Each structure stands twice: as structure tokens, then as C-alpha cells.
C-alpha positions as CSV (number, residue, x, y, z in Angstrom):
1,M,51.1,13.1,-80.6
2,S,52.0,13.9,-77.1
3,S,50.3,12.2,-74.1
4,I,49.0,14.0,-71.0
5,A,50.3,12.7,-67.7
6,P,47.6,12.1,-65.0
7,A,47.4,14.7,-62.3
8,Q,49.3,13.8,-59.2
9,V,47.1,13.8,-56.0
10,D,48.6,14.2,-52.6
11,A,47.8,11.1,-50.5
12,T,46.0,11.9,-47.2
13,P,47.1,9.7,-44.4
14,G,44.3,7.8,-42.7
15,L,43.3,8.1,-39.0
16,S,45.3,6.0,-36.7
17,P,43.6,3.8,-34.1
18,T,44.7,6.3,-31.4
19,D,43.1,9.2,-33.3
20,L,39.9,7.3,-33.9
21,A,39.7,6.4,-30.2
22,E,40.2,10.0,-29.1
23,L,37.5,11.1,-31.5
24,V,35.0,8.4,-30.3
25,G,35.8,9.4,-26.7
26,A,35.2,13.1,-27.3
27,F,32.0,12.3,-29.1
28,N,30.8,10.1,-26.1
29,E,31.9,12.8,-23.7
30,V,29.9,15.4,-25.4
31,T,26.9,13.1,-25.8
32,A,27.0,12.3,-22.0
33,R,27.2,16.0,-21.2
34,L,24.2,16.7,-23.4
35,Q,22.3,13.9,-21.8
36,S,23.2,15.1,-18.3
37,T,22.1,18.7,-19.2
38,H,18.8,17.3,-20.6
39,E,18.1,15.5,-17.5
40,Q,18.9,18.4,-15.3
41,L,16.5,20.6,-17.5
42,R,13.8,18.1,-17.1
43,G,14.2,17.9,-13.4
44,E,14.2,21.7,-13.1
45,V,11.1,22.0,-15.2
46,A,9.4,19.3,-13.1
47,R,10.4,21.2,-9.9
48,L,9.1,24.5,-11.2
49,Q,5.8,22.9,-12.2
50,Q,5.5,21.5,-8.7
51,E,6.3,24.8,-7.1
52,L,3.7,26.4,-9.3
53,T,1.1,23.8,-8.2
54,D,2.1,24.3,-4.6
55,T,1.8,28.1,-4.9
56,R,-1.6,27.9,-6.4
57,G,-2.6,25.6,-3.7
58,Q,-1.3,27.9,-1.0
59,L,-3.2,30.9,-2.6
60,R,-6.4,28.8,-2.7
61,R,-5.9,27.7,0.9
62,A,-5.3,31.3,2.0
63,K,-8.5,32.5,0.4
64,E,-10.5,29.6,2.0
65,L,-9.0,30.3,5.4
66,A,-9.8,34.0,5.2
67,A,-13.5,33.2,4.4
68,L,-13.6,30.6,7.2
69,G,-12.0,33.1,9.6
70,E,-14.6,35.7,8.9
71,M,-17.3,33.4,9.5
72,A,-15.8,31.9,12.6
73,A,-15.2,35.4,14.0
74,G,-18.8,36.3,13.6
75,I,-20.0,33.2,15.3
76,A,-17.5,33.5,18.2
77,H,-18.6,37.1,19.0
78,E,-22.3,35.9,19.0
79,V,-21.4,33.1,21.4
80,R,-19.1,35.1,23.7
81,N,-21.8,37.6,24.8
82,P,-24.2,35.0,26.3
83,L,-21.3,33.1,27.8
84,V,-20.5,36.2,29.9
85,S,-24.0,36.3,31.3
86,I,-24.0,32.5,32.0
87,R,-20.7,32.8,33.9
88,L,-22.0,35.7,36.0
89,F,-25.2,33.8,36.9
90,G,-23.0,30.6,37.6
91,E,-20.8,32.6,40.0
92,A,-23.9,34.0,41.7
93,L,-25.2,30.5,42.2
94,V,-21.9,29.4,43.7
95,S,-22.0,32.2,46.2
96,D,-25.8,31.7,47.1
97,L,-25.4,27.9,47.5
98,S,-22.6,28.1,50.2
99,D,-24.8,26.2,52.6
100,R,-25.7,23.5,50.1
101,P,-22.3,21.8,49.0
102,E,-23.8,19.4,46.5
103,E,-25.7,22.1,44.6
104,Q,-22.8,24.4,44.9
105,G,-20.6,21.8,43.2
106,L,-23.0,21.6,40.3
107,A,-22.9,25.4,39.9
108,G,-19.1,25.3,40.0
109,K,-19.2,22.8,37.1
110,I,-21.3,25.3,35.1
111,V,-18.7,28.0,35.7
112,R,-15.8,25.7,34.7
113,S,-17.6,24.6,31.6
114,V,-18.2,28.2,30.6
115,D,-14.5,28.9,31.1
116,R,-13.6,26.0,28.7
117,L,-16.1,27.3,26.1
118,N,-14.7,30.8,26.5
119,A,-11.2,29.4,25.8
120,V,-12.5,27.8,22.6
121,V,-14.0,31.1,21.6
122,G,-10.7,32.8,22.3
123,D,-8.9,30.3,20.0
124,V,-11.4,30.9,17.3
125,L,-11.0,34.7,17.5
126,N,-7.2,34.3,17.6
127,F,-7.3,32.2,14.5
128,A,-9.7,34.6,12.7
129,R,-8.0,37.9,13.6
130,D,-6.1,39.8,11.0
131,L,-2.4,39.1,11.6
132,R,-0.3,42.3,11.4
133,V,3.3,41.3,11.5
134,Q,5.6,43.9,13.1
135,S,9.0,42.6,12.2
136,D,12.2,43.4,14.0
137,V,15.7,41.8,14.0
138,I,15.9,39.7,17.1
139,E,18.4,37.3,18.7
140,V,17.3,33.8,18.4
141,D,18.8,32.9,21.8
142,A,16.6,35.4,23.5
143,L,13.5,34.0,21.8
144,L,14.4,30.5,22.8
145,R,15.0,31.4,26.4
146,D,11.5,32.8,26.6
147,V,10.1,29.7,25.0
148,A,11.9,27.6,27.6
149,E,10.7,29.8,30.4
150,V,7.1,29.7,29.3
151,A,6.9,26.0,28.3
152,S,9.0,24.3,31.0
153,G,6.2,24.5,33.6
154,Y,3.7,22.8,31.4
155,A,6.2,20.2,30.3
156,R,7.0,19.3,33.9
157,S,3.3,19.1,34.8
158,V,2.8,16.4,32.1
159,G,6.0,14.5,32.9
160,V,7.9,15.6,29.7
161,D,11.6,16.5,29.7
162,L,11.9,19.7,27.6
163,T,15.2,20.6,26.1
164,V,15.9,23.8,24.3
165,V,19.2,24.1,22.4
166,A,20.2,27.7,21.6
167,S,22.0,29.1,18.6
168,P,24.5,31.7,19.6
169,G,24.8,34.7,17.3
170,T,21.9,33.9,15.0
171,Q,19.4,36.6,14.1
172,V,16.1,36.6,12.3
173,S,13.7,39.3,11.2
174,C,10.2,38.5,12.6
175,D,7.4,39.4,14.8
176,R,8.8,38.1,18.0
177,G,5.4,37.7,19.8
178,L,3.8,35.9,16.9
179,L,6.8,33.5,16.3
180,Q,7.1,32.7,19.9
181,Q,3.3,31.9,20.0
182,A,3.8,29.5,17.0
183,I,6.8,27.7,18.6
184,L,4.9,27.3,21.9
185,N,1.9,25.9,20.1
186,V,4.0,23.2,18.4
187,V,5.9,22.5,21.7
188,R,2.6,22.1,23.6
189,N,1.4,19.7,21.0
190,G,4.7,17.8,21.3
191,C,4.3,17.6,25.1
192,E,0.8,16.3,24.9
193,A,1.8,13.7,22.3
194,S,4.8,12.6,24.3
195,A,2.8,12.5,27.5
196,D,0.6,9.8,25.9
197,V,3.5,7.4,25.4
198,P,3.1,4.6,28.1
199,D,6.7,3.5,28.1
200,G,10.1,5.0,27.4
201,A,11.4,8.5,27.7
202,R,9.0,11.4,27.2
203,R,10.9,14.3,25.7
204,V,10.6,17.3,23.5
205,E,13.6,19.1,22.0
206,V,13.7,22.5,20.4
207,S,16.6,23.4,18.2
208,V,17.5,25.5,15.2
209,Q,19.0,24.4,11.9
210,E,19.9,26.3,8.7
211,R,18.0,25.1,5.6
212,R,17.9,26.1,2.0
213,G,14.5,27.4,0.8
214,R,13.1,29.4,-2.1
215,T,11.5,32.8,-2.4
216,P,8.1,33.1,-4.1
217,D,9.7,33.9,-7.4
218,G,11.9,30.7,-7.1
219,A,15.2,32.2,-6.1
220,S,17.2,30.2,-3.5
221,R,17.6,31.6,0.0
222,P,18.9,30.6,3.4
223,E,16.2,29.8,6.0
224,L,16.2,29.2,9.7
225,A,14.2,26.2,10.9
226,F,13.0,26.1,14.5
227,C,12.8,22.2,14.9
228,V,10.6,20.7,17.5
229,A,11.1,17.0,17.9
230,D,9.1,14.8,20.3
231,S,8.9,11.2,21.4
232,G,5.2,10.8,20.8
233,P,3.5,8.5,18.1
234,G,4.1,10.9,15.3
235,F,1.8,12.0,12.5
236,P,0.1,9.2,10.6
237,T,0.5,9.5,7.0
238,E,-3.2,9.8,6.3
239,V,-3.5,12.9,8.5
240,R,-0.4,14.8,7.6
241,D,-2.1,16.8,4.9
242,R,-5.0,17.7,7.3
243,V,-3.2,18.7,10.4
244,F,-3.2,22.3,9.5
245,N,-6.9,22.4,8.7
246,P,-8.9,24.5,11.2
247,F,-10.8,22.4,13.7
248,F,-9.1,19.2,12.7
249,T,-7.7,17.2,15.6
250,T,-7.0,13.6,16.5
251,R,-7.3,14.3,20.3
252,E,-10.5,13.9,22.3
253,T,-10.0,17.5,23.7
254,G,-8.8,20.6,21.9
255,T,-10.2,22.9,19.2
256,G,-7.9,21.8,16.4
257,L,-6.8,25.3,15.9
258,G,-3.3,25.2,17.3
259,L,-1.4,24.1,14.2
260,A,-3.8,26.1,12.0
261,I,-2.8,29.3,13.8
262,V,0.9,28.2,13.4
263,H,0.4,27.9,9.7
264,R,-1.1,31.3,9.5
265,I,1.7,32.9,11.5
266,L,4.4,31.3,9.3
267,D,2.5,32.3,6.1
268,A,2.5,35.9,7.4
269,H,6.3,35.7,7.8
270,D,6.8,34.4,4.3
271,G,7.8,31.1,5.9
272,S,6.6,27.6,6.0
273,V,5.8,24.7,8.2
274,V,7.3,21.3,7.4
275,I,6.5,17.9,9.0
276,A,9.6,15.9,8.6
277,S,10.5,12.3,9.6
278,N,12.1,12.0,13.0
279,E,14.9,9.5,13.1
280,N,14.2,8.7,16.8
281,A,10.5,8.2,16.1
282,G,7.8,10.7,17.1
283,A,7.1,13.8,15.2
284,L,9.5,16.5,13.8
285,V,8.0,19.9,13.0
286,E,10.0,22.6,11.4
287,L,9.0,26.2,11.4
288,R,11.0,27.9,8.7
289,V,11.5,31.6,8.3
290,P,13.9,33.6,6.0
291,L,17.3,33.8,7.6
292,C,18.3,37.4,8.3
293,V,22.0,37.1,9.2
294,S,24.2,34.5,10.9
295,V,26.9,36.1,13.0
296,E,30.1,34.1,13.4
297,H,30.9,32.8,16.9
298,A,33.2,35.1,18.7
299,G,35.8,34.6,21.4
300,D,38.0,31.5,22.2
301,E,35.1,29.2,23.0
302,S,34.2,26.7,20.3
303,P,30.7,26.8,18.8
304,Q,30.0,23.3,20.3
305,Q,30.9,24.5,23.7
306,T,28.9,27.6,23.4
307,V,25.8,25.6,22.4
308,R,26.2,23.1,25.2
309,S,26.5,26.0,27.8
310,L,23.1,27.3,26.6
311,V,21.1,24.1,26.8
312,M,18.0,24.6,28.9
313,T,15.9,21.7,30.2
314,S,12.6,21.6,32.0
315,E,14.3,20.0,35.0
316,A,16.3,23.1,35.8
């Protein structure tokens, strides 16, 4: 009887310590990548949720402001008509009382009070009016020169040093008149805040910086920020969310419409207003608009030298 020999099985060599270490290392690397990707996805989802919340808030705010604007416009028109009559009568009294200085002074106060009320009505109508943006590609330098020319006189009158730093070759697509108005409103606020500082330098600086923003559909885009930094007391945390509300003000005088108008103008330009922290104390307000195109500096002069040569101050 013959016997059957057992089948021979090839022996498979085991993993060496080096191979095992490489396998564990590869596994750990893949796990780390998956964890990192997971964290990134979670962060992106959180960001998108926040953007959706912000967008809904902006839409709700826009509807509320539109309704408030219509109501304010109606009231303003009703108030302006009698103001015209009161001023005419006040001027007549000033003329008729030329031989009675004391009474003439009182009549003059009436006229000046009417002028202040009329200015408030003008602000209300300006806030309530329908903004029609007529965009054109403009040179930022030219816009900033106009800002410096218009604002420097007021800055000097309140003892504030205004500096405007230009940005050679940069262009934006915007309504030049509306954007200039927005910048001037913020500059004036900065001058008023800086003028209240009892000690130290009183200054306001306007400059431009490139930022990264997002379109309404979430795509990344370059933006140009008109940065207005002042040396005032800054915005308290508890009022930051309210400073753009119509008629809200922390000052004894003023309508509280300046920053509300700024917000409307930037909204109309598909831009935004950001209150940032100022490293040198005070307030830093950024008016951000989509960046049209940035032209490279030309010639032999360095960009730093070019910017320095275009610095304008209120002392000039």
C-alpha cells in the first residue's frame, strides 16, 4: 500500500520591522490627511452657514431700511414746507428789527435754528432717496485728491491733521460722486472723534489696501478697501452693531444718518463697511468695493517712492 506524501506549501516570508514601520507610517499619514480634510470641510460648512445667516440679515436689513426711508421721506417733505415759511418770516424780522439789536438777535437765532433743522431734513431726504449707481472706471488717486481737497479745510478747523495716502495706478468701477460722499462722511466722523481727544496727536489717515472678499454666491474676489483711521476714542463694543442704524448717534449733535448713508452707498456698490481694530487706538473703518484692476507701477520710480510723493496732508 503506497503512502501519499503531504503537499508542499511555499513558505511566505513575514513582514520585517522596517516594512511594518512603513505600513504603520503610511496608515497614520492617510489618517492624518483624512482628519485634516474633515476639519477643513467642517470649517467650510460653518463659514457657509455664517455667510448665509449674514446674507439673510442683510436682506432683512435692506427691507427695513427701505420701509424706514419711505416713511422718513414723507415726514421730511411735510416738515420742509413750513420751514421755508418760518425762515422767510425770520429774515423779515431780522430786517425790520434793525433798530432794535436785542430783538434782532433773537430773530437771527430763529433763522439759524431753521437752517439747522433744514440740514437735518436734507440728511433724511438724502438717506431716503433711491440710490442710482452710475458706475464708471475711475483712478483712485483722482478720487483721493478730491477727498483731500474737500476735507482738509474742515480738518484744519477742528485741529486735526488729515493725511491721504494715494495708490498709484489703481482703478475701481464705481459711482465716483457717491463713493466720495461715503469716504467724506467717514472722514468727517473721524475728525470729530479725534478733535474730542484732550491730549496727544489728533489725526485722521486715509489709505487704500487690497483685501480678499466674496461675491454674493460665495466666490472669492479681490476688493479695494478705503481705510479711514483716526486717533479718537474708537467704537465701544456695545455700539458697533448699531452705528449703521439710522438716527443712532453717540454725539450730542448730529442726525445719526452719516454712517447709515455710507452703508447704503456701499450696499449699492455690492461692497461692505467693516469696523476693524486700530493698532494705534481709535477707530478704523474700511469701505470695501470690488477691485476692478490694479495696474503695475510704471517707470523707474519704486512704488514706495511713488506713494510718498503723493501723500497729502491738511497742513499743506
